[in-house]
N, C-alpha and C positions, 0 to 999 in steps of 0.2 A: 320493536314489534317485528316478528319474523313473518314474512309473507311467502306463500307457496309460489314456486316458479310457474310461469305460464306453461301449460301443456302444448307441445307442438301440434299443429293442425294435422288432422288425418288427411290421407291422400285424396279422398273424395271431396273434402272441404276445400283443399287447395285447387282442385280442378273446378269446383263450383265458382270460386272466387275469380279464377282466370276467365271462365266463360262469362260471368257477370260483367267484369270490367271491359272485356273485349266487346260484348254486346252493347254496353253503354256507349262506347265510342261510335259504334255503328248507328245506334238509335239517335244519338245527338246529331250525327251527320245528316241523317235522313229527316228528322222531325224538328230539329232545332234545340236550343239550350233549355227550353221549358218542357221537354219531353218527360213523360211520367215514368216513375220507377216501375209501375206495373207492366208497362210495355217492355222495359228492359228485362224484367224477370221472364216475361213470356218468350222473348227472343233468345234469352240465355237457356231456356228450357228448365228453369227452376221455379219453385214456388215463391210467392211474394214473401212469405215468412222466412224462407232461406235467405233471400236478398237482404231483408231487414236485420237478420241475425248477424250477417257479416258487415252490413253498412247501415247502421241505425239512422243516419242522416244523409240527405242527398249530397251534402258537401263532402262527406267521407268517400262516397262513390266517385264523385267528380275528381277529387284529389287523386284517387287511385287510378282513374282513367288518364289523367294528365301524366302521372308518374310512369305509367306503362308506356305511353307514347314517347316520353323523354328517354326512358331506358332503351327502348327499341330503336329509335330513330335519331335522337339528338346526341346522346352520350357517345355512340360510335363515331358520329361526325366530328365531335369535339376531339376525341382521341386521335382520329385520322388527321385532323388539321394540325394538332400540336406536334404530330410526328413528321409533318411535311417540312422539308428543308427550304421550301420557297414560301416566305411569309405572305406575300401578296396572293399567291395561288391558294394558300391555306385559308386566308381571310375570306377570299371570294367564295371558296367552297363552303365554308361554315355559314356565311350569310345566306347563301342559296339554300343550304340544307335547312336552316332555321325558317326561312320564308316558306319553303315547301311544306314543312311540318305544320306551321301555323295555318297555311291555306287548307291542308287536309283536315286539320282538327279545329277549325275556327269555331264551330258550334260547341265543342268541348271546352275550348278556351273561354268562350263567352259564358258557358255554364259555370265554369270555375270562377270567373269574375263576378257573376251574379250571386253566387253563394258565398263569396269571400274566401274560397279555397285557393285562389291564385295569390301567392305571397312572393316576396322578394327572394326567399330562399330557393325557390324553384329556378329563378333566372340567374342566380349567383354564379354557378359554374360556367354558363354561357358568357356572361358579362366579363368574368375574369379571363376567360380564354380570348375573347375579343381584345381585351387590353393587352394581353401577352403577345398576341400576334401583331397588334399595332406596334408595340415596342420593338419587336424583332424587325418588322418592316422598316421602321425608322432607322434602325441600326444599319440595315443594308442599303438604305437610300431609296427604297421602292415606295415608301409612304412619306408624305410631307411631315416635316419635323415639328410643326406647330400644332398637330392634331393631339388632342388629349383623350384619355379613356372615356371621359364624360361625353365628348363629342361623338365617339363611336357608339355609345349607348343610345344617344338621341337619334343618330343616323339610323340605327336599326329600328327604333320606334317609328321614325318617319317612313321607312320602307314598309314596315308592317302595316301602317295605316293605309298604304296604297291598296292593300288587299281588299279592304272592306268595300271599295267601290267597284270591284271586279267580280265576275262570276267565279265560283269555286272551280279550281282546275285550270283556270286561265293562266297562260304564261306571260301575261302583259306586264307583270311586276319585274320581269327580267330587264325590260327596257330601262327602268329606273335604277336597277342595280348597276347597269353599265354606266349610266350617267354619274352615279355616286362614285364608282370606282375611278372614273376619270378625274373627279374632283379631289380624290385622295392622292393623286399623283403629284410629286413635287415639280414636275415640268410645267413651267409657265404659271405656277400658282401665285395668286396675290396674297400678301400677308393677311392673316385673319385678325379682325378686331379682337380686343381682349374679352375673355369670358366674363359673365356677370359675377360680381363678388359673392362668394358664399353659395354659388349655385349647387344644387344637389342633383344626383343622378336619379332619373325617373325610371321606374320599373314597369311602365305602362305598355311596353312594346307588344305584349300579348293580351292586353286586357280590354281592348276595344270590342264592343259587340256590334 
């Protein structure tokens, strides 16, 4: 069966989508993850029918909002970190960039979790980059050799959980980043107990509401 190729969106449709997605991030930040789509349409300056035409379900809009935030803020941070020749500095910068993003977008992330839009695929580039930077740091001796990629994934989840007990915009989480980075140092480190057999990597670092 031959299907017709999808027609490219008109320029005004592309602009509407951009306004809707950006408005969604602002509305979620102001009103929380349960904010209504009608308010998002109002703030974007489009009709509700226009919003639903592009995003029939709330999870579609939430996923687009998360994707926009990742493209604008996290993807450049990942690229910058992977290009850095100092693995520990790169790892530190990427962790800080991730926590800053989650802090700013915590309501959008919560909405994504509530609607089921937050999947492992979204976190995959970040987690693979953390693993690569950890490996590089171990090769240069700046990160303890017994750390595993799964450890780093869980550490990021622990740091992210710290955010939920702090006001948005607070820098209090930086205290715990410093504590964790000290723990990653091989200097004076105690040997780690073995990991649990068959442990799986959790992708919950951005899913707590």
